[in-house]
FINUNU-110528 format. One record per residue (C-alpha): x, y, z; chain. Coordinates in steps of 0.5 Angstrom, whole numbers, always signed. Each point is the difference from the previous one (the first is absolute). Layout:
REM FINUNU-110528
     xx     yy     zz  unit
      X      Y      Z     A
...
This chain:
REM FINUNU-110528
     xx     yy     zz  unit
    -87   -161   +249     A
     -4     -6     -1     A
     +5     -4     +5     A
     -1     +6     +5     A
     -8     +0     +0     A
     +0     -7     +1     A
     +5     +1     +6     A
     -5     +5     +3     A
     -6     -5     -1     A
     +4     -5     +4     A
     +2     +5     +5     A
     -7     +2     +1     A
     +2     +7     -1     A
     -6     +2     -5     A
     -5     -4     +5     A
     +3     +5     +6     A
     -1     +6     -5     A
     -7     -2     -2     A
     -2     -1     +8     A
     +3     +6     +2     A
     -3     +5     -6     A
     -7     -3     +2     A
     +1     +0     +7     A
     +3     +7     +0     A
     -6     +3     -4     A
     -5     -3     +5     A
     +4     +3     +6     A
     +0     +7     -4     A
     -8     -1     -1     A
     -2     -2     +7     A
     +5     +6     +3     A
     -3     +5     -5     A
     -7     -2     +3     A
     +2     +0     +7     A
     +4     +6     +0     A
     -5     +4     -3     A
     -5     -2     +5     A
     +4     +2     +6     A
     +2     +6     -4     A
     +8     -1     +1     A
     +5     +5     -3     A
     +2     -1     -7     A
     +7     -2     +1     A
     -2     -6     +4     A
     -3     -3     -7     A
     +6     +2     -3     A
     +5     -3     +4     A
     -4     -7     +0     A
     +1     +1     -8     A
     +7     +2     +0     A
     +2     -6     +5     A
     -4     -5     -5     A
     +3     +3     -6     A
     +7     -1     +3     A
     -1     -7     +3     A
     -1     -3     -7     A
     +7     +0     -2     A
     +2     -3     +7     A
     -6     -5     -1     A
     +3     -2     -7     A
     +7     +0     +2     A
     -2     -5     +6     A
     -3     -5     -4     A
     +6     +0     -5     A
     +5     -1     +6     A
     -4     -4     +5     A
     -3     -7     +0     A
     -5     -3     +4     A
     +2     -7     +3     A
     -3     -5     +5     A
     +6     +3     +4     A
     -2     +7     -1     A
     +2     +6     -4     A
     +7     -1     -3     A
     +4     +3     -6     A
     -2     -3     -6     A
     +8     -1     -2     A
     +0     -5     +6     A
     -6     -4     -2     A
     +2     -7     -3     A
     -5     +0     -7     A
     -2     -7     +2     A
     -3     +2     +6     A
     -3     +6     -2     A
     -8     +1     +1     A
     -1     +6     -4     A
     -5     -4     -4     A
     -4     -1     +7     A
     +1     +7     +2     A
     -2     +3     -7     A
     -7     -4     +1     A
     -1     +3     +7     A
     +1     +7     -3     A
     -5     -2     -6     A
     -5     -1     +6     A
     +2     +7     +3     A
     -1     +3     -7     A
     -6     -3     -1     A
     -3     +2     +7     A
     +3     +7     +0     A
     -3     +1     -7     A
     -7     -2     +3     A
     +1     +5     +6     A
     +1     +5     -5     A
     -6     -2     -5     A
     -4     +0     +7     A
     +2     +7     +1     A
     -1     +3     -7     A
     -7     -3     +0     A
     -2     +3     +7     A
     +3     +7     -2     A
     -3     +0     -7     A
     -7     -3     +2     A
     -1     +2     +7     A
     +4     +6     +2     A
     -1     +4     -7     A
     -7     -1     +0     A
     +0     +2     +8     A
     +4     +6     -2     A
     -5     +2     -5     A
     -6     -1     +4     A
     +3     +5     +5     A
     +2     +5     -5     A
     -7     +0     -3     A
     -2     +1     +7     A
     +4     +5     +2     A
     -2     +4     -7     A
     -6     +4     -1     A
     -5     -3     -4     A
     +0     +2     -8     A
     -6     +3     +1     A
     +2     +5     +6     A
     +4     +4     -6     A
     -2     +2     -7     A
     +7     +0     -2     A
     +3     -7     -1     A
     +4     +1     -6     A
     +8     +1     +2     A
     +3     +6     -3     A
     +7     -1     -3     A
     +2     +6     +3     A
     -1     -2     +7     A
     +4     -2     +6     A
     +0     -3     +7     A
     +5     +2     +6     A
     +1     -6     +4     A
     +2     +1     +7     A
     +8     -1     +0     A
     +3     -5     +4     A
     +3     +2     +7     A
     +7     -4     +0     A
     +2     +4     +6     A
     +2     -4     +6     A
     -5     +4     +4     A
     -7     -1     -1     A
     -2     +7     +2     A
     +3     +2     -6     A
     -6     -2     -4     A
     -3     +7     +0     A
     +6     +2     -4     A
     -1     -5     -5     A
     -7     +1     -1     A
     +1     +8     +0     A
     +5     -1     -6     A
     -5     -4     -3     A
     -6     +5     +1     A
     +5     +6     -2     A
     +1     -3     -7     A
     -7     -2     -1     A
     -2     +7     +1     A
     +5     +3     -4     A
     -2     -5     -6     A
     -7     +2     +1     A
     +1     +7     -2     A
     +3     -2     -7     A
     -6     +2     -5     A
     -3     -6     -4     A
     +3     -5     +5     A
     -5     -4     +5     A
     +3     -2     +6     A
     -4     -5     +5     A
     -1     +3     +7     A
     +4     -1     +6     A
     -6     -4     +3     A
     +0     -5     -5     A
     +7     -1     -2     A
     +2     -1     +8     A
     -5     -5     +1     A
     +5     -5     -3     A
     +5     +2     +5     A
     +4     -7     +2     A
     -4     -4     -5     A
     +4     -4     -4     A
     -5     +1     -6     A
     +1     -1     -7     A
     +1     +7     -4     A
     -5     -2     -5     A
     -5     -1     +5     A
     +1     +6     +4     A
     +0     +4     -7     A
     -6     -3     -2     A
     -4     +2     +7     A
     +3     +7     +0     A
     -2     +1     -8     A
     +7     +2     -1     A
     +5     -2     -6     A
     +7     +1     +4     A
     +2     -1     +7     A
     +6     +4     +4     A
     +3     -4     +6     A
     +6     +0     +4     A
     +4     +0     +6     A
     +3     +4     +5     A
     +6     -1     +5     A
     +2     +5     +5     A
     +6     -1     +4     A
     +2     +6     +4     A
     +1     +6     -5     A
     +1     -5     -5     A
     -6     -1     -5     A
     -1     -5     -6     A
     -7     +0     -4     A
     -1     -5     -5     A
     -6     +1     -5     A
     -2     -3     -6     A
     -6     +1     -5     A
     -3     -6     -3     A
     -5     -1     -6     A
     -6     -4     +3     A
     -2     -4     -5     A
     +7     -3     -2     A
     +4     +1     +6     A
     +5     +4     -4     A
     +4     +5     +4     A
     +0     +6     -4     A
     +5     +4     +5     A
     +4     -2     +7     A
     +5     +3     +4     A
     +3     +1     +7     A
     +2     +6     +3     A
     +5     +0     +6     A
     +0     +7     +3     A
     +1     +3     +7     A
     -7     +1     +3     A
     +0     +8     -1     A
     +0     -2     -7     A
     -7     -3     +1     A
     -4     +6     -4     A
     +5     +0     -6     A
     -1     -8     +0     A
     -7     +0     -1     A
     +0     +6     -5     A
     +5     -5     -4     A
     -4     -6     +1     A
     -6     +4     -3     A
     +3     +3     -5     A
     +3     -6     -3     A
     -7     -4     +0     A
     -3     +6     -3     A
     +6     +0     -6     A
     -1     -8     +0     A
     -8     +1     -1     A
     +1     +6     -5     A
     +4     -5     -4     A
     -4     -6     +0     A
     -7     +3     +1     A
     +1     +7     -4     A
     -2     +4     +6     A
     -1     +7     -1     A
     +4     +3     +6     A
     -1     +7     -3     A
     -8     +0     -1     A
     -4     +4     +5     A
     +2     +5     +4     A
     +3     -4     +6     A
     +7     +1     +1     A
     +5     -6     +1     A
     -1     -3     +7     A
     +5     +0     +5     A
     +1     -2     +7     A
     -1     +6     +5     A
     +6     -1     +5     A
     +1     +1     +7     A
     +5     +4     +3     A
     +3     -7     +4     A
     -2     -7     +0     A
     -3     +0     +7     A
     -5     +5     -2     A
     -2     -5     -6     A
     +0     -6     +4     A
     -5     +4     +5     A
     -4     +2     -6     A
     +0     -7     -3     A
     -2     -3     +7     A
     -6     +5     +1     A
     -2     -1     -8     A
     -1     -8     +1     A
     -4     +1     +7     A
     -5     +5     -4     A
     -1     -6     -5     A
     -2     -4     +6     A
     -5     +5     +2     A
     -3     -1     +7     A
     +0     +5     +6     A
     +6     -3     +3     A
     +4     -1     -7     A
     -2     +7     -2     A
     +2     +3     +7     A
     +7     -4     +0     A
     +1     +3     -8     A
     -1     +7     +3     A
     +6     -1     +5     A
     +4     -2     -5     A
     -1     +5     -5     A
     +1     +6     +5     A
     +6     -3     +1     A
     +2     +0     -7     A
     -2     +7     +0     A
     +4     +2     +6     A
     +6     -3     -4     A
     -1     +3     -7     A
     -6     +5     +1     A
     +1     +1     -8     A
     -2     -7     -2     A
     -7     +1     -3     A
     -2     -7     -1     A
     +0     +0     +8     A
     -4     +6     +1     A
     -5     -3     -5     A
     -1     -7     +3     A
     +0     +4     +7     A
     -6     +4     -2     A
     -3     -7     -3     A
     +1     -4     +6     A
     -3     +6     +5     A
     -6     +1     -5     A
     -2     -8     +1     A
     +0     +1     +7     A
     -6     +4     +0     A
     -6     -3     +5     A
     -5     -2     -5     A
     -3     -7     -2     A
     +4     +1     -7     A
     +6     +1     +3     A
     +5     -3     +6     A
     +1     +5     +5     A
     -2     +4     +6     A
     +2     +7     -3     A
     -5     +6     +0     A
     -1     +3     -7     A
     +3     +7     +2     A
     +6     -4     +3     A
     +1     -4     -6     A
     +0     +7     -4     A
     +5     +3     +4     A
     +5     -5     +0     A
     -1     -3     -7     A
     -1     +7     -4     A
     +7     +3     +1     A
     +4     -7     -2     A
     -4     +0     -7     A
     +1     +7     -1     A
     +8     -1     +2     A
     +0     -6     -5     A
     -3     +4     -6     A
     +5     +6     +2     A
     +6     -5     -1     A
     -3     -5     -5     A
     -6     +3     -4     A
     -1     -6     -4     A
     +0     -5     +6     A
     -6     -5     -2     A
     +0     -1     +8     A
     -1     +7     +2     A
     -6     +1     -5     A
     -3     -7     +2     A
     +1     +2     +7     A
     -4     +7     -1     A
     -6     -4     -3     A
     +0     -4     +6     A
     +0     +6     +4     A
     -5     +4     -4     A
     -5     -6     +0     A
     +0     +0     +8     A
     -1     +7     +0     A
     -6     -1     -4     A
     +2     +3     -7     A
     +0     -6     -5     A
     +0     +5     -6     A
     +7     +2     +2     A
     +2     -7     +2     A
     -2     -3     -7     A
     +5     +6     -3     A
     +6     -2     +5     A
     -1     -8     -1     A
     +0     +1     -8     A
     +6     +4     +0     A
     +3     -5     +5     A
     -2     -5     -6     A
     +3     +4     -5     A
     +7     -1     +3     A
     -1     -7     +2     A
     -5     -4     -3     A
     +1     -6     +4     A
     -1     +4     +7     A
     -6     -4     +2     A
     -1     +4     +7     A
     -2     +6     -4     A
     -4     -4     -5     A
     -4     -3     +6     A
     -1     +7     +3     A
     -2     +3     -7     A
     -5     -6     +1     A
     -3     +2     +6     A
     +0     +7     -2     A
     -4     -1     -6     A
     -5     -4     +4     A
     -1     +6     +4     A
     -2     +4     -6     A
     -5     -6     -2     A
     +5     -1     -6     A
     -2     -8     +1     A
     +1     -1     -8     A
     +7     +2     +0     A
     +1     -3     +7     A
     -1     -7     -3     A
     +6     +2     -5     A
     +5     +2     +5     A
     -2     -7     +4     A
     +2     -4     -7     A
     +6     +4     -1     A
     +2     -1     +7     A
     -1     -8     -1     A
     +4     +1     -7     A
     +6     +3     +3     A
     +0     -3     +6     A
     -4     -7     +0     A
     +2     -2     +7     A
     -2     +7     +3     A
     -2     -1     +7     A
     -4     +7     +0     A
     -3     -1     -7     A
     -2     -7     +1     A
     -3     +2     +7     A
     -4     +6     -3     A
     -2     -5     -6     A
     -3     -5     +5     A
     -4     +5     +3     A
     -3     +2     -7     A
     -1     -7     -2     A
     -4     -1     +7     A
     -4     +6     -2     A
     -2     -3     -7     A
     -3     -6     +4     A
     +6     -4     -3     A
     +1     -3     +7     A
     +4     -7     -2     A
     +5     +4     -4     A
     +1     +5     +6     A
     +2     -6     +4     A
     +4     -3     -5     A
     +4     +7     +0     A
     +0     +0     +7     A
     +3     -7     +1     A
     +6     +2     -5     A
     +1     +7     +4     A
     +1     -5     +6     A
     +7     -2     -3     A
     +2     +7     -1     A
     -2     +4     +6     A
     -4     -4     +6     A
     -4     +7     +2     A
     -2     +1     -7     A
     -3     -7     -1     A
     -3     +0     +7     A
     -3     +7     -1     A
     -3     -1     -7     A
     -3     -7     +2     A
     -3     +4     +6     A
     -3     +5     -4     A
     -3     -5     -5     A
     -3     -4     +5     A
     -3     +5     +5     A
     -2     +5     -5     A
     -2     -4     -6     A
     -2     -6     +3     A
     -3     +1     +7     A
     +4     -5     +3     A
     +2     +4     +6     A
     +4     -6     +4     A
     +4     -2     -7     A
     +2     +7     -1     A
     +2     +1     +8     A
     +4     -6     -1     A
     +4     +3     -6     A
     +0     +7     +4     A
     +3     -3     +6     A
     +6     -3     -4     A
     +1     +7     -3     A
     +0     +3     +7     A
     +5     -5     +2     A
     +4     +2     -7     A
     -1     +7     +2     A
     -3     +2     +6     A
     +0     +8     -1     A
     -3     +0     -7     A
     -7     +4     +0     A
     -3     -3     -6     A
     +0     -8     +3     A
     -1     +3     +7     A
     -6     +3     -2     A
     -3     -7     -3     A
     +2     -3     +7     A
     -4     +6     +4     A
     -6     -1     -5     A
     -1     -7     +0     A
     +1     -1     +8     A
     -5     +6     +0     A
     -5     -3     -5     A
     -1     -6     +4     A
     +0     +3     +7     A
     +7     -1     +3     A
     +1     +7     +1     A
     +5     -1     +6     A
     +5     -4     -5     A
     -1     +6     -5     A
     +2     +5     +5     A
     +7     -4     +1     A
     +2     +1     -8     A
     +2     +7     +0     A
     -1     +7     +4     A
     -1     +4     -7     A
     -6     -5     -1     A
     -4     +0     +6     A
     -5     +5     -2     A
     -3     -5     -4     A
     -1     -4     +6     A
     -3     +5     +3     A
     -5     +1     -5     A
     -2     -7     -1     A
     -1     +0     +8     A
     -4     +6     +0     A
     +5     +4     +3     A
     -1     +6     -4     A
     +2     +5     +4     A
     +7     -3     +1     A
     +1     -1     -7     A
     -2     +7     -1     A
     +5     +3     +5     A
     +6     -5     -3     A
     -1     +2     -7     A
     -1     +8     +2     A
     +7     -1     +3     A
     +3     -3     -6     A
     -3     +5     -4     A
     +3     +6     +4     A
     +7     -3     -1     A
     -1     -2     -7     A
     -5     +5     -3     A
     +2     -1     -7     A
     +0     -7     -1     A
     -6     -2     -4     A
     +0     -7     +3     A
     -1     +3     +7     A
     -5     +5     -2     A
     -5     -5     -3     A
     +1     -4     +6     A
     -2     +6     +5     A
     -6     +2     -5     A
     -2     -7     -1     A
     +0     -1     +8     A
     -4     +6     +1     A
     -5     -2     -6     A
     -2     -7     +4     A
     -1     +4     +6     A
     -5     +4     -4     A
     +4     +7     +1     A
     -1     +2     -7     A
     +1     +7     +1     A
     +7     -2     +3     A
     +2     -5     -5     A
     -2     +4     -6     A
     +6     +5     +0     A
     +5     -5     +0     A
     -3     -4     -6     A
     +0     +7     -3     A
     +7     +1     +2     A
     +2     -6     -4     A
     -3     +3     -7     A
     +7     +5     +0     A
     +4     -7     -1     A
     -3     -2     -7     A
     -3     +4     -6     A
     -7     +1     +0     A
     -5     -6     -2     A
     +4     -5     +3     A
     -2     -4     +7     A
     +3     +3     +6     A
     +6     -4     +2     A
     -1     -5     -6     A
     -6     -3     +5     A
     -7     -1     -3     A
     -3     -1     +7     A
     +3     +6     +3     A
     -2     +4     -6     A
     -7     -2     +1     A
     +0     +1     +8     A
     +2     +7     -2     A
     -6     +1     -5     A
     -4     -2     +6     A
     +3     +5     +5     A
     -1     +5     -5     A
     -7     -2     -1     A
     -2     +0     +7     A
     +4     +7     +0     A
     -5     +3     -5     A
     +5     +0     -6     A
     -4     -4     -5     A
     +4     +2     -6     A
     +6     -2     +3     A
     -3     -6     +3     A
     -2     -2     -8     A
     +7     +2     -2     A
     +3     -5     +4     A
     -5     -5     -2     A
     +2     +1     -7     A
     +7     -1     +1     A
     -1     -7     +4     A
     -5     -2     -6     A
     +5     +2     -5     A
     +6     -3     +3     A
     -4     -7     +1     A
     -2     +0     -7     A
     +7     +0     -2     A
     +2     -5     +4     A
     -5     -5     -2     A
     +1     +1     -7     A
     +7     -2     +1     A
     -2     -7     +3     A
     +0     +1     +7     A
     -5     -3     +4     A
     +0     -1     +8     A
     -3     +1     +6     A
     +3     +7     +1     A
     -3     +2     -6     A
     -7     -3     +1     A
     +0     +3     +7     A
     +1     +7     -4     A
     -6     -2     -4     A
     -4     -1     +7     A
     +2     +7     +3     A
     -2     +3     -7     A
     -6     -3     +0     A
     -2     +1     +7     A
     +2     +8     -1     A
     -5     +0     -6     A
     -5     -3     +5     A
     +0     -6     -5     A
     -1     -6     +6     A
     -1     -6     -5     A
     +6     +2     -4     A
     +4     +1     +6     A
     -2     -7     +3     A
     +2     -3     -6     A
     +7     +3     +0     A
     +0     -2     +7     A
     -1     -7     -1     A
     +5     +0     -6     A
     +5     +3     +5     A
     -1     -6     +5     A
     +1     -5     -6     A
     +6     +3     -2     A
     +3     +0     +7     A
     -3     +6     +4     A
     +2     -2     +7     A
     +0     +7     +4     A
     -6     +0     +5     A
     +1     +7     +1     A
     -2     +2     -8     A
     -7     -1     +2     A
     +0     +5     +5     A
     +2     +5     -6     A
     -4     +7     +2     A
     -2     +0     -8     A
     -4     -7     +2     A
     -4     +4     +6     A
     -7     -1     -3     A
     +1     -7     -2     A
     +2     -3     +7     A
     -7     -2     +1     A
     -1     -3     -7     A
     -1     -8     +1     A
     +4     -1     -6     A
     +6     +4     +3     A
     -1     -4     +7     A
     +1     -6     -4     A
     +6     +2     -4     A
     +3     +2     +7     A
     -2     -7     +3     A
     +3     -3     -6     A
     +7     +3     +1     A
     -1     -1     +8     A
     +0     -8     -2     A
     +6     +1     -5     A
     +4     +3     +6     A
     -3     -5     +5     A
     +3     -6     -4     A
     +7     +4     -1     A
     +0     +1     +7     A
     +0     -7     +2     A
     +6     -1     -6     A
     +4     +6     +3     A
     +0     -3     +7     A
     +2     -7     -3     A
     +5     +3     -3     A
     +4     +5     +5     A
     -2     -5     +6     A
     +2     -7     -4     A
     +3     +1     -6     A
     +4     +7     +0     A
     +4     +1     -6     A
     +5     +5     +3     A
     +1     -2     +7     A
     +7     +3     +1     A
     -3     +7     -2     A
     -7     +0     +3     A
     -4     -4     +6     A
     -7     +1     +2     A
     -2     +3     +7     A
     -1     -6     +4     A
     -7     +2     +1     A
     -2     +0     -7     A
     +1     -8     +0     A
     -4     -1     +6     A
     -5     -5     -1     A
     +2     -1     -7     A
     +0     -7     -2     A
     +4     -3     -6     A
     -4     -2     -5     A
     +3     -6     -4     A
     -1     +0     -8     A
     +0     -6     -3     A
C-alpha cells in the first residue's frame, strides 16, 4: 500500500486530484451564482454538476497514465525514469493548488462578508418594520407556501405553477389551528434564492412548503417538500407524475400528505372546530381551470387593464365549465373592482356592477356554500352598495372559511371605518401585517395611517419599501404624504406623475395629479389627466355651471353611487344652491346607520348641516353638527392629527360663529399641509371673508402656492420624472427659464 501511495505521489495523481476538487468547487460556486441571477433552469446547473463529478475519475486516470515531458504528453510507461520531470511538474501543480485555494478563499470571503450582509439588508428592506405588526413571535403551527418553480420549457406556464401554489395555500389556510402566511408575502420571494430560515423569519412562520411543476403536453410532474425552517430538516417530500386531468386529485394528495405530516409533527388537531377537511374544487376540464388561473392571477395585479383582462379569462372559464364556483366568485370580484370610484379601478357604474356581479356571487354560493371568495366578494359588493353592516358580516364569514384571506380582511377594514369602528380597524390592520407582512394593500393603508398621525418619516420609509414591491403603490403613498400632510405640492406631483406612468387609469393617483395642478393654477395641464375628473378643473376655474352639468349627467347614469351623489351635492353647494344640494346630502343618510357622517365624510356632513340651517331646519342641522363633533373627537382620541381634522375644527367653529377658534384651526391646517385655495371659499366661512386675519391666512396660502408653482414648472419643464408617460403642453413652459440649484 505504501508503495502505491509513493507511486501516486511520484506521478502527481494526488496533486491533480486536489487541483481538480478545489477548481471544481470554485466552478460550481460561481455557476450557482451566475445561473441563479440569469434565472437559468435547474437542469443547467444539474448538468454541470454531473459533468464535474463524471470528470473526476477521468482526471485521476489521466494523471496516472500520462506524464508531461519537455516533448509534450507521453504515456507514463514510455518515459525513462532518469529523464522524468515529475518533480518539476509537481512544483508547478503546487503553485496551481495555492493559486486556486487563494481564489476560493477570496470567493468565500466575498460571499460571507459582502454578499450575505447585502442579502440580509435587502431582506430587511423588503420586510416591514417590527413595529408594523404587533405579532412578532413565530407560532410553531405556521407555514408559508412559496411559489412553486415552473420547470416547463414554456414561460407562459408560470401562471399554472403559481396557481397550484395558491390552491395549496388556500387549502392549508382552512385547517383549524394552522396559521398560513398570505399570498402577497409568500409570493414576494418568487425567483429569489433566499435562505429558507431568513424567509421564514420574515414571514413569522415555522415551516416552508416549496416545490416545482413540470408540465409537458398532458404530462405533469409536481414535486413538493415540507421543511422545518429553523434547522432545514425535511419533514416530508414527494413527487407526483400524473396526467394533467388529475391535477385536482394531485393537489388534494399534496394537501392531505402535508396535513398528515403536520398532524404528526405538530399535534395539529384536524377534528377541531366545525370546518371540514379542505378539498380542491375541481373544474370540468383543464382548459377551464387554466382560464380561471389566468383570471385570478390578473385580479391580484389590480389596475383597470389587468381587471378587464381578468374578466375575459374568467368568462371563458365559465363558458367551458358553467358549474365551476371559484370562477363565478372571482368574476364577481373582478367586476366589482371595476367600479368607477377613487377607491376602485374601473369605469363601471354601480348599477352595472350590481347587475353583472350579483348573479355570479349567487351562483357560486349555490354551487359551493362555503366558498370564502364568494362571501368575500359579497363583502366588497355590499360595501360599494352602501351597506357596511352586511359587508362586515360577509367579510367575517369569509375569514372563518379562510383566515388568511387578505382581501376579505381589507374589505372588513374599510367597512369598519364606515361605521366609525376605528379601534377595531387598528386591530385589523395589525392582523393583516401579521399574517401578510409584505401585503401591498395593508402597507399602503398603514402608510396613510402613519401620515394621519404625523409620523411622516415612517410613512415615507414604508413607501420606499412599497416601491420594491409595487411601483404604483409606493409612488401613490409618497404622493399622499407629500401633498396632503407636508404641503409639498411639487414633490407630491413628482410622485404622482410616476404613479401615472405606472397606472394611467387609476382614479386615486389621478386625483392627486389634478388637485396639484389646480392648486398652482395649471388648469390646462389638470384637464388633460382624466375626463372623469374634469369637473374638479371646472370648479377651480370658476366654471360652476359646467361642473354642475357634468356631475348631474353622471348622477343620472349612476344614481345610487355614493361618490357620485356626494360630488354632485358638493358642486351645487359651492354654487350656493343649497336647496338643490340638501336633498342629495339627505339621500346619503340611507346608506349608513343613524349618527354616522354621510359618505364617511365629515366635511360633507357639515355642508349638510349648513344646508339644513339655511332651509330653517335648525334641529336637523344641530344633529348633523353633533355627528361630526362626536366622530372628530373619536379620531383625535386615537392619535390622529392632520390638516383634514384641523379643517373640520375650523368649519365647526365657523358654523358655531366662533371666528377666533376657526382662525386658529385654519392656521394649524396651513402648517399641517393645507394647500387647497378653494377651501377658503367654503360657504361656512361667508361671514369671515372680510376679516383681516382670514385675509392674511389666505395670502399666506397664496405665498406657499406661488413658491410651489415655480417648483412645479421646473419639475415638468426640465426635470420631468415620467417623460415617457407625460409631457407638458408647449405653452406651459413658454418663458420658463431653468433654475440651476447648487
